[in-house]
N, CA, C and O atoms as a GROMACS GRO file, in nm:
protein
  328
    1MET      N    1 -22.334   4.359   6.586
    1MET     CA    2 -22.329   4.504   6.593
    1MET      C    3 -22.202   4.545   6.677
    1MET      O    4 -22.121   4.629   6.639
    2SER      N    5 -22.194   4.478   6.795
    2SER     CA    6 -22.085   4.518   6.876
    2SER      C    7 -21.948   4.487   6.817
    2SER      O    8 -21.853   4.560   6.846
    3GLN      N    9 -21.934   4.382   6.735
    3GLN     CA   10 -21.809   4.362   6.662
    3GLN      C   11 -21.773   4.473   6.567
    3GLN      O   12 -21.658   4.516   6.559
    4THR      N   13 -21.876   4.519   6.493
    4THR     CA   14 -21.861   4.638   6.392
    4THR      C   15 -21.807   4.757   6.472
    4THR      O   16 -21.705   4.818   6.439
    5ILE      N   17 -21.882   4.785   6.579
    5ILE     CA   18 -21.851   4.903   6.656
    5ILE      C   19 -21.710   4.901   6.710
    5ILE      O   20 -21.648   5.007   6.712
    6GLY      N   21 -21.654   4.789   6.754
    6GLY     CA   22 -21.528   4.782   6.801
    6GLY      C   23 -21.426   4.780   6.699
    6GLY      O   24 -21.314   4.827   6.721
    7GLN      N   25 -21.460   4.721   6.575
    7GLN     CA   26 -21.369   4.731   6.472
    7GLN      C   27 -21.369   4.869   6.406
    7GLN      O   28 -21.266   4.904   6.350
    8ASN      N   29 -21.467   4.947   6.408
    8ASN     CA   30 -21.471   5.088   6.359
    8ASN      C   31 -21.378   5.164   6.451
    8ASN      O   32 -21.293   5.238   6.402
    9PHE      N   33 -21.389   5.148   6.584
    9PHE     CA   34 -21.302   5.224   6.676
    9PHE      C   35 -21.156   5.179   6.655
    9PHE      O   36 -21.067   5.265   6.656
   10LEU      N   37 -21.128   5.055   6.636
   10LEU     CA   38 -20.978   5.037   6.611
   10LEU      C   39 -20.929   5.093   6.485
   10LEU      O   40 -20.817   5.144   6.475
   11GLN      N   41 -21.020   5.083   6.380
   11GLN     CA   42 -20.974   5.138   6.251
   11GLN      C   43 -20.952   5.292   6.262
   11GLN      O   44 -20.854   5.350   6.216
   12ASP      N   45 -21.050   5.347   6.326
   12ASP     CA   46 -21.060   5.497   6.317
   12ASP      C   47 -21.017   5.549   6.464
   12ASP      O   48 -21.073   5.646   6.514
   13SER      N   49 -20.926   5.487   6.523
   13SER     CA   50 -20.904   5.537   6.671
   13SER      C   51 -20.861   5.680   6.673
   13SER      O   52 -20.884   5.752   6.770
   14GLU      N   53 -20.794   5.726   6.557
   14GLU     CA   54 -20.758   5.860   6.544
   14GLU      C   55 -20.866   5.961   6.514
   14GLU      O   56 -20.848   6.082   6.531
   15ASN      N   57 -20.975   5.912   6.472
   15ASN     CA   58 -21.072   6.003   6.411
   15ASN      C   59 -21.214   5.988   6.472
   15ASN      O   60 -21.310   6.041   6.418
   16PHE      N   61 -21.224   5.915   6.581
   16PHE     CA   62 -21.356   5.890   6.648
   16PHE      C   63 -21.394   6.022   6.716
   16PHE      O   64 -21.313   6.096   6.771
   17SER      N   65 -21.530   6.043   6.708
   17SER     CA   66 -21.570   6.171   6.792
   17SER      C   67 -21.632   6.136   6.911
   17SER      O   68 -21.687   6.028   6.932
   18GLU      N   69 -21.619   6.251   7.006
   18GLU     CA   70 -21.670   6.223   7.139
   18GLU      C   71 -21.828   6.186   7.132
   18GLU      O   72 -21.880   6.100   7.204
   19LEU      N   73 -21.894   6.259   7.039
   19LEU     CA   74 -22.048   6.252   7.017
   19LEU      C   75 -22.069   6.083   6.992
   19LEU      O   76 -22.163   6.024   7.045
   20GLU      N   77 -21.980   6.020   6.914
   20GLU     CA   78 -22.013   5.885   6.889
   20GLU      C   79 -21.991   5.792   7.018
   20GLU      O   80 -22.056   5.690   7.041
   21LEU      N   81 -21.896   5.843   7.095
   21LEU     CA   82 -21.868   5.777   7.225
   21LEU      C   83 -21.978   5.792   7.322
   21LEU      O   84 -22.021   5.700   7.392
   22LEU      N   85 -22.024   5.928   7.323
   22LEU     CA   86 -22.149   5.952   7.413
   22LEU      C   87 -22.279   5.880   7.368
   22LEU      O   88 -22.369   5.851   7.446
   23SER      N   89 -22.280   5.855   7.241
   23SER     CA   90 -22.398   5.796   7.180
   23SER      C   91 -22.408   5.665   7.211
   23SER      O   92 -22.518   5.616   7.236
   24LEU      N   93 -22.289   5.589   7.214
   24LEU     CA   94 -22.274   5.465   7.265
   24LEU      C   95 -22.303   5.427   7.420
   24LEU      O   96 -22.363   5.328   7.460
   25LEU      N   97 -22.251   5.520   7.489
   25LEU     CA   98 -22.269   5.530   7.644
   25LEU      C   99 -22.418   5.530   7.687
   25LEU      O  100 -22.470   5.462   7.777
   26SER      N  101 -22.479   5.622   7.602
   26SER     CA  102 -22.624   5.639   7.639
   26SER      C  103 -22.702   5.509   7.625
   26SER      O  104 -22.809   5.494   7.685
   27LYS      N  105 -22.653   5.420   7.550
   27LYS     CA  106 -22.732   5.304   7.531
   27LYS      C  107 -22.715   5.195   7.628
   27LYS      O  108 -22.789   5.096   7.628
   28LEU      N  109 -22.611   5.212   7.719
   28LEU     CA  110 -22.574   5.116   7.832
   28LEU      C  111 -22.672   5.154   7.945
   28LEU      O  112 -22.718   5.267   7.961
   29PRO      N  113 -22.700   5.045   8.023
   29PRO     CA  114 -22.763   5.039   8.148
   29PRO      C  115 -22.677   5.126   8.257
   29PRO      O  116 -22.556   5.138   8.242
   30ASN      N  117 -22.736   5.179   8.353
   30ASN     CA  118 -22.672   5.265   8.443
   30ASN      C  119 -22.571   5.181   8.528
   30ASN      O  120 -22.477   5.240   8.580
   31SER      N  121 -22.583   5.056   8.544
   31SER     CA  122 -22.477   4.990   8.620
   31SER      C  123 -22.353   4.986   8.550
   31SER      O  124 -22.248   5.001   8.612
   32LEU      N  125 -22.354   4.966   8.417
   32LEU     CA  126 -22.240   4.957   8.322
   32LEU      C  127 -22.180   5.103   8.313
   32LEU      O  128 -22.058   5.120   8.314
   33LYS      N  129 -22.263   5.201   8.304
   33LYS     CA  130 -22.218   5.333   8.303
   33LYS      C  131 -22.134   5.362   8.436
   33LYS      O  132 -22.034   5.433   8.430
   34LEU      N  133 -22.176   5.308   8.552
   34LEU     CA  134 -22.084   5.342   8.658
   34LEU      C  135 -21.953   5.266   8.658
   34LEU      O  136 -21.851   5.313   8.710
   35GLU      N  137 -21.959   5.147   8.598
   35GLU     CA  138 -21.833   5.073   8.586
   35GLU      C  139 -21.732   5.139   8.487
   35GLU      O  140 -21.610   5.120   8.496
   36ILE      N  141 -21.798   5.227   8.379
   36ILE     CA  142 -21.710   5.289   8.284
   36ILE      C  143 -21.669   5.421   8.353
   36ILE      O  144 -21.560   5.471   8.325
   37LEU      N  145 -21.748   5.477   8.440
   37LEU     CA  146 -21.704   5.589   8.515
   37LEU      C  147 -21.592   5.561   8.602
   37LEU      O  148 -21.494   5.636   8.601
   38HIS      N  149 -21.596   5.450   8.685
   38HIS     CA  150 -21.483   5.410   8.772
   38HIS      C  151 -21.356   5.386   8.688
   38HIS      O  152 -21.252   5.442   8.722
   39TYR      N  153 -21.361   5.315   8.592
   39TYR     CA  154 -21.248   5.272   8.492
   39TYR      C  155 -21.197   5.392   8.436
   39TYR      O  156 -21.075   5.395   8.421
   40THR      N  157 -21.267   5.498   8.400
   40THR     CA  158 -21.221   5.612   8.338
   40THR      C  159 -21.144   5.700   8.441
   40THR      O  160 -21.044   5.764   8.410
   41GLU      N  161 -21.196   5.698   8.563
   41GLU     CA  162 -21.124   5.769   8.670
   41GLU      C  163 -20.990   5.706   8.707
   41GLU      O  164 -20.895   5.774   8.744
   42PHE      N  165 -20.988   5.568   8.693
   42PHE     CA  166 -20.863   5.490   8.722
   42PHE      C  167 -20.759   5.530   8.619
   42PHE      O  168 -20.643   5.553   8.651
   43LEU      N  169 -20.807   5.540   8.482
   43LEU     CA  170 -20.724   5.564   8.376
   43LEU      C  171 -20.659   5.719   8.395
   43LEU      O  172 -20.541   5.748   8.376
   44VAL      N  173 -20.751   5.799   8.432
   44VAL     CA  174 -20.710   5.948   8.453
   44VAL      C  175 -20.605   5.942   8.552
   44VAL      O  176 -20.500   6.001   8.528
   45ASN      N  177 -20.620   5.878   8.662
   45ASN     CA  178 -20.538   5.876   8.779
   45ASN      C  179 -20.397   5.819   8.738
   45ASN      O  180 -20.291   5.872   8.771
   46LYS      N  181 -20.408   5.710   8.664
   46LYS     CA  182 -20.280   5.649   8.617
   46LYS      C  183 -20.210   5.738   8.526
   46LYS      O  184 -20.087   5.741   8.531
   47CYS      N  185 -20.275   5.813   8.440
   47CYS     CA  186 -20.196   5.894   8.355
   47CYS      C  187 -20.124   6.007   8.427
   47CYS      O  188 -20.009   6.041   8.400
   48SER      N  189 -20.202   6.066   8.523
   48SER     CA  190 -20.150   6.167   8.601
   48SER      C  191 -20.029   6.117   8.690
   48SER      O  192 -19.935   6.194   8.707
   49GLU      N  193 -20.027   6.012   8.740
   49GLU     CA  194 -19.922   5.951   8.811
   49GLU      C  195 -19.796   5.935   8.736
   49GLU      O  196 -19.687   5.962   8.787
   50ASN      N  197 -19.810   5.887   8.606
   50ASN     CA  198 -19.705   5.854   8.514
   50ASN      C  199 -19.651   5.983   8.486
   50ASN      O  200 -19.528   5.988   8.488
   51ASP      N  201 -19.711   6.087   8.460
   51ASP     CA  202 -19.670   6.219   8.429
   51ASP      C  203 -19.592   6.296   8.539
   51ASP      O  204 -19.506   6.381   8.517
   52SER      N  205 -19.635   6.251   8.663
   52SER     CA  206 -19.559   6.331   8.780
   52SER      C  207 -19.457   6.268   8.825
   52SER      O  208 -19.386   6.328   8.905
   53THR      N  209 -19.426   6.138   8.789
   53THR     CA  210 -19.304   6.072   8.852
   53THR      C  211 -19.177   6.117   8.767
   53THR      O  212 -19.173   6.121   8.644
   54LYS      N  213 -19.083   6.147   8.845
   54LYS     CA  214 -18.954   6.201   8.786
   54LYS      C  215 -18.859   6.075   8.799
   54LYS      O  216 -18.867   5.985   8.883
   55LYS      N  217 -18.765   6.089   8.697
   55LYS     CA  218 -18.660   5.978   8.681
   55LYS      C  219 -18.550   6.034   8.782
   55LYS      O  220 -18.518   6.152   8.787
   56ARG      N  221 -18.500   5.936   8.857
   56ARG     CA  222 -18.389   5.965   8.935
   56ARG      C  223 -18.257   5.982   8.855
   56ARG      O  224 -18.231   5.913   8.757
   57LYS      N  225 -18.165   6.091   8.910
   57LYS     CA  226 -18.056   6.124   8.843
   57LYS      C  227 -17.938   6.058   8.909
   57LYS      O  228 -17.923   6.075   9.030
   58ALA      N  229 -17.859   5.990   8.847
   58ALA     CA  230 -17.737   5.920   8.897
   58ALA      C  231 -17.631   6.026   8.953
   58ALA      O  232 -17.589   6.117   8.881
   59GLY      N  233 -17.591   6.009   9.081
   59GLY     CA  234 -17.477   6.095   9.126
   59GLY      C  235 -17.546   6.225   9.189
   59GLY      O  236 -17.475   6.323   9.210
   60LEU      N  237 -17.663   6.228   9.216
   60LEU     CA  238 -17.735   6.336   9.273
   60LEU      C  239 -17.678   6.361   9.415
   60LEU      O  240 -17.662   6.476   9.455
   61LEU      N  241 -17.650   6.257   9.488
   61LEU     CA  242 -17.599   6.281   9.635
   61LEU      C  243 -17.450   6.263   9.642
   61LEU      O  244 -17.396   6.242   9.750
   62LYS      N  245 -17.384   6.271   9.535
   62LYS     CA  246 -17.229   6.255   9.544
   62LYS      C  247 -17.174   6.359   9.629
   62LYS      O  248 -17.200   6.479   9.618
   63GLY      N  249 -17.086   6.299   9.726
   63GLY     CA  250 -17.031   6.386   9.838
   63GLY      C  251 -17.113   6.400   9.957
   63GLY      O  252 -17.070   6.456  10.058
   64LYS      N  253 -17.222   6.354   9.951
   64LYS     CA  254 -17.309   6.368  10.084
   64LYS      C  255 -17.304   6.253  10.180
   64LYS      O  256 -17.338   6.257  10.299
   65ILE      N  257 -17.250   6.137  10.106
   65ILE     CA  258 -17.238   6.021  10.200
   65ILE      C  259 -17.086   5.978  10.200
   65ILE      O  260 -17.018   5.989  10.098
   66TRP      N  261 -17.035   5.931  10.316
   66TRP     CA  262 -16.901   5.893  10.314
   66TRP      C  263 -16.882   5.761  10.395
   66TRP      O  264 -16.967   5.724  10.475
   67MET      N  265 -16.792   5.706  10.377
   67MET     CA  266 -16.756   5.567  10.441
   67MET      C  267 -16.629   5.571  10.507
   67MET      O  268 -16.530   5.612  10.446
   68SER      N  269 -16.622   5.530  10.635
   68SER     CA  270 -16.502   5.532  10.706
   68SER      C  271 -16.373   5.460  10.634
   68SER      O  272 -16.394   5.365  10.559
   69ASP      N  273 -16.258   5.500  10.655
   69ASP     CA  274 -16.151   5.439  10.594
   69ASP      C  275 -16.122   5.296  10.647
   69ASP      O  276 -16.065   5.213  10.576
   70ASP      N  277 -16.166   5.270  10.777
   70ASP     CA  278 -16.142   5.137  10.841
   70ASP      C  279 -16.282   5.047  10.830
   70ASP      O  280 -16.296   4.945  10.897
   71PHE      N  281 -16.368   5.090  10.753
   71PHE     CA  282 -16.491   5.012  10.734
   71PHE      C  283 -16.483   4.879  10.741
   71PHE      O  284 -16.550   4.812  10.820
   72ASP      N  285 -16.385   4.822  10.645
   72ASP     CA  286 -16.346   4.672  10.622
   72ASP      C  287 -16.268   4.608  10.734
   72ASP      O  288 -16.254   4.486  10.742
   73ASP      N  289 -16.222   4.689  10.815
   73ASP     CA  290 -16.119   4.628  10.925
   73ASP      C  291 -16.196   4.536  11.014
   73ASP      O  292 -16.317   4.555  11.030
   74PRO      N  293 -16.136   4.442  11.070
   74PRO     CA  294 -16.193   4.345  11.160
   74PRO      C  295 -16.247   4.418  11.285
   74PRO      O  296 -16.172   4.507  11.327
   75LEU      N  297 -16.358   4.399  11.350
   75LEU     CA  298 -16.409   4.475  11.462
   75LEU      C  299 -16.332   4.417  11.588
   75LEU      O  300 -16.301   4.298  11.593
   76GLU      N  301 -16.307   4.496  11.677
   76GLU     CA  302 -16.224   4.454  11.802
   76GLU      C  303 -16.313   4.352  11.888
   76GLU      O  304 -16.262   4.264  11.957
   77GLU      N  305 -16.440   4.371  11.878
   77GLU     CA  306 -16.529   4.280  11.961
   77GLU      C  307 -16.525   4.136  11.923
   77GLU      O  308 -16.553   4.048  12.005
   78PHE      N  309 -16.485   4.107  11.780
   78PHE     CA  310 -16.468   3.982  11.747
   78PHE      C  311 -16.329   3.925  11.742
   78PHE      O  312 -16.308   3.816  11.690
   79GLU      N  313 -16.242   3.991  11.791
   79GLU     CA  314 -16.087   3.934  11.790
   79GLU      C  315 -16.089   3.792  11.834
   79GLU      O  316 -16.035   3.706  11.765
   80GLU      N  317 -16.148   3.765  11.945
   80GLU     CA  318 -16.148   3.628  12.002
   80GLU      C  319 -16.198   3.516  11.921
   80GLU      O  320 -16.166   3.400  11.948
   81TYR      N  321 -16.274   3.546  11.823
   81TYR     CA  322 -16.339   3.455  11.737
   81TYR      C  323 -16.255   3.432  11.601
   81TYR      O  324 -16.281   3.340  11.523
   82MET      N  325 -16.160   3.517  11.583
   82MET     CA  326 -16.081   3.514  11.460
   82MET      C  327 -15.959   3.443  11.487
   82MET      O  328 -15.876   3.427  11.398
   0.00000   0.00000   0.00000
């Protein structure tokens, strides 16, 4: 029976009703219901995190950072080693 239920959900994943899902959940023991609750909360949080993350835009800080013209020049402190 469990294979049939799983196959029906896969075949009709677009058309399953929440009542069918609740009916199946009502048959589970409380310990499994708690696991499903935790997993559902995890999925909801995962979806909300993905929606809230923004893509970084290239060049956003252009002109805010500069590098000295003599950056690559040898340091005076190391002259004796060169």
